[in-house]
N, C-alpha and C positions, 0 to 999 in steps of 0.2 A: 537591515536584520538585526533580530534579537536573539542571541542565546546564552545560557546560564550553565555557564559551565562550572566543574566540580562538584554537578549535583549527581555524582553515580558512585557506587559503592564498588569493592573491586569484585565481588561475586557477583554483580547485576552481567547480564546479558544486556550487550548496546544494541538499540534498536533505530536505522536510522531510516526516517522515513520522508521517501523524496514527495513533496506534496504537488502533482502537478499544474502546470502553465501558472497565471499569475500577473497584475498587472495588466498590461497591453494585450496581454495573450488569455483571452476567456477562456481555450478551450472550444470545447463542444457547450451548443445552446439546446435546450431543454424544448418541448411545447410549451409549457407555461413561461417560458423567459430565464428559467435556472440555468445557473452556468458551471459548467464543469469545476471554474476554476473554485468554486466557493464551495461546491458540495467536499471537493477534499482536504481543502484547509479545515473544514466544519469535522470532517472523519478524522484528521491527524489532531487536531486539538482534543477531539472526542478521546480517542485513544489516551491523551496522555492523562485527563483527567480519570477515566477510567481505571489503567496504569496502578494510578494511587488510591482511588475512592473502594475497588475490589478486588485489587490480586496484589495488593500490599506493597505498592512500587519496586516491583521484583524487578522490572525492567528498566533500562536506562534510554528513554526514547528523545530523538531527536529529530526536530524538523527538519528540510532546506527552506522552510520560510515558516514567519508566524503572521504573515500579516497579507494585504491583497501587492505584493512585491514583483514583478519579472524577475525572473535569473535563466541564464543561457543555462544551456543543457551542460557546456562543459565547467560553468560556475557550480552548477549543483552537484558535477560528478567529483571537482576537485573538492567540494567542503565536504562531500561524503568520504572520500578518501582520508581526508585530514583526520575526520574523526574517529577511524579505526572502528567502524563497527562489526556486530558478530554476526547481524543481520540487514539485509537493504530491502527496502519495501518500497517502491515507486507506486504510487497511487493517479487512478486514471479514471474517465469513463466515459461509455461509450456511445455512438449515435449513428443511427442506421433508420432502417425503414422501419414502423409503427411497431409492427410483431414481431419485432427482436428483441429477447429478452436474458437478462442472465448473467452470471460472472463466469469470466476468463481470466488465466491468469498465466501467464508468459514468463519463461525464465530464457537464457545462452544457452545453446546445444556446442559446445567447442569440443574440439579432436582432440585437444590438449589433454594431458593425462595428467597437469600440473592441476587446472581447474574441474576435472571428472568428479573428486567429492565433491563441491560445493555446488555442480549443476545435479547430482544425485539428491544433495539435501534439498535444493530449492524445489525439486519436482517433491518431495517428501514434505514440505512444509508446505507448497502451492493447494498440496492435495489436501491436508489435513485444513488450509482455511476454507477451501470450499463445500469440503463436507460440512465441518461446524456452520457457515453460511446456509447450506440448501438443508440443514437439519433444524436450523432456530430460525431463520426469516424466512425458511420457504422461496431462497429465490433459486431458479433455476441453473442447473450446474452445465457450462457449457465446455468445461475441461480444462485440462494443463494443455499449454503448447508453445512452441520454440518459435522463438522471432529475433530479428539481427538489428533490436534496439540500441541505441549507442547507450546508455545508461545501463541495460544488463550487460551489452558486450563487454564492458570497461568496469563494470566493478565484479561481475563474475570471478576473474583473478584474484579476487581481496576477501570474500566471503561471498554466501548464499544470496543469491537477487533475485528478485522474481518482481514483476509490474501487475499489479490486479487493476483490471476494467472491472470496475464494481457493478457497473448493471448500463442500462440503455435510458437514457435522460428524455428522449424521444417516444418512450414509451409513455404510454400515458398513466398506467398504473407504477412503475418504475420512478417515472418525475415526481409523481405524486409524494412515493414513498423516500425521496431525496428530498422533497422540498421541508420535510417535519423535524422536529430534532429528535423523536421516536425512531424514525428511521437511519438519522446520524447514527443517533446511539446502539441501535441493533447492526449496522454493519460493525462499526467500530469493536463491538463488544465481540462478534462472530471471529474480526482478524484477529486481536489477541486472542482469543479460547483457542484457535488454530494455533497460533505461536505456543502459546500455553499446551497444547497436547501434544503437537511435535517436539519441545523440550523434555517432554515427560519420557517420551520413545527413544531418545537419543541414548 
C-alpha cells in the first residue's frame, strides 16, 4: 500500500475514502464483466484528481488502497482511524435484478448520544451527495438508509461515516455508465460536489 503523507494543509478537511473489495475479492460483477473492485478504485482515484484540478486541492483525500490489493475490514478500519479523517466514505457498487437501479447511501444509527452528532451529519452529507448525483447525472435516488455495517459501526464514533452504493453493475444502463471514464468522472464529481455543498451549509 502506498501513501503520500504530509500532503495536507492545516485548514484542509481530511476525507478518508474506503475503496471497497480488491485483490482476491472482486465484489459484484456486472453483466459486461465489470468488477466492483475496479469501479470503486477508479472513482477514488478520480476524486483525488478532481480535487486538485477542479476544487483547488481544498480537501486532503486518502484512499484505503491505491491498487488492486486486498485488505481485511479490520485493516481498513484501523488505517482509517489512524488517519484521523473528518469524513469517512466507503465506496461500493450494488448487484441485484437487472431492473434495479440508482444510488443509495447508508450510515449507522446509534443510540449513543456521543455519536448522535456524527449520525446526523452523516445523514445530511449523504443527502447532499444523492441530491447532487440525481441532479447532475440523473441517477435514481434510492435514499438514505441505516445499516449495521462494520465500517460504519466502528467509524461513526470518530467522524461522520457513510457507505455509498453508487449503482447497480448488473443494470444494463448503469454497467455501461461505470465502464467508461466519463461515467467514473461524473460520479466522482457528484460525490465531491455533494461534500462541498454540505461543507458550505455547516
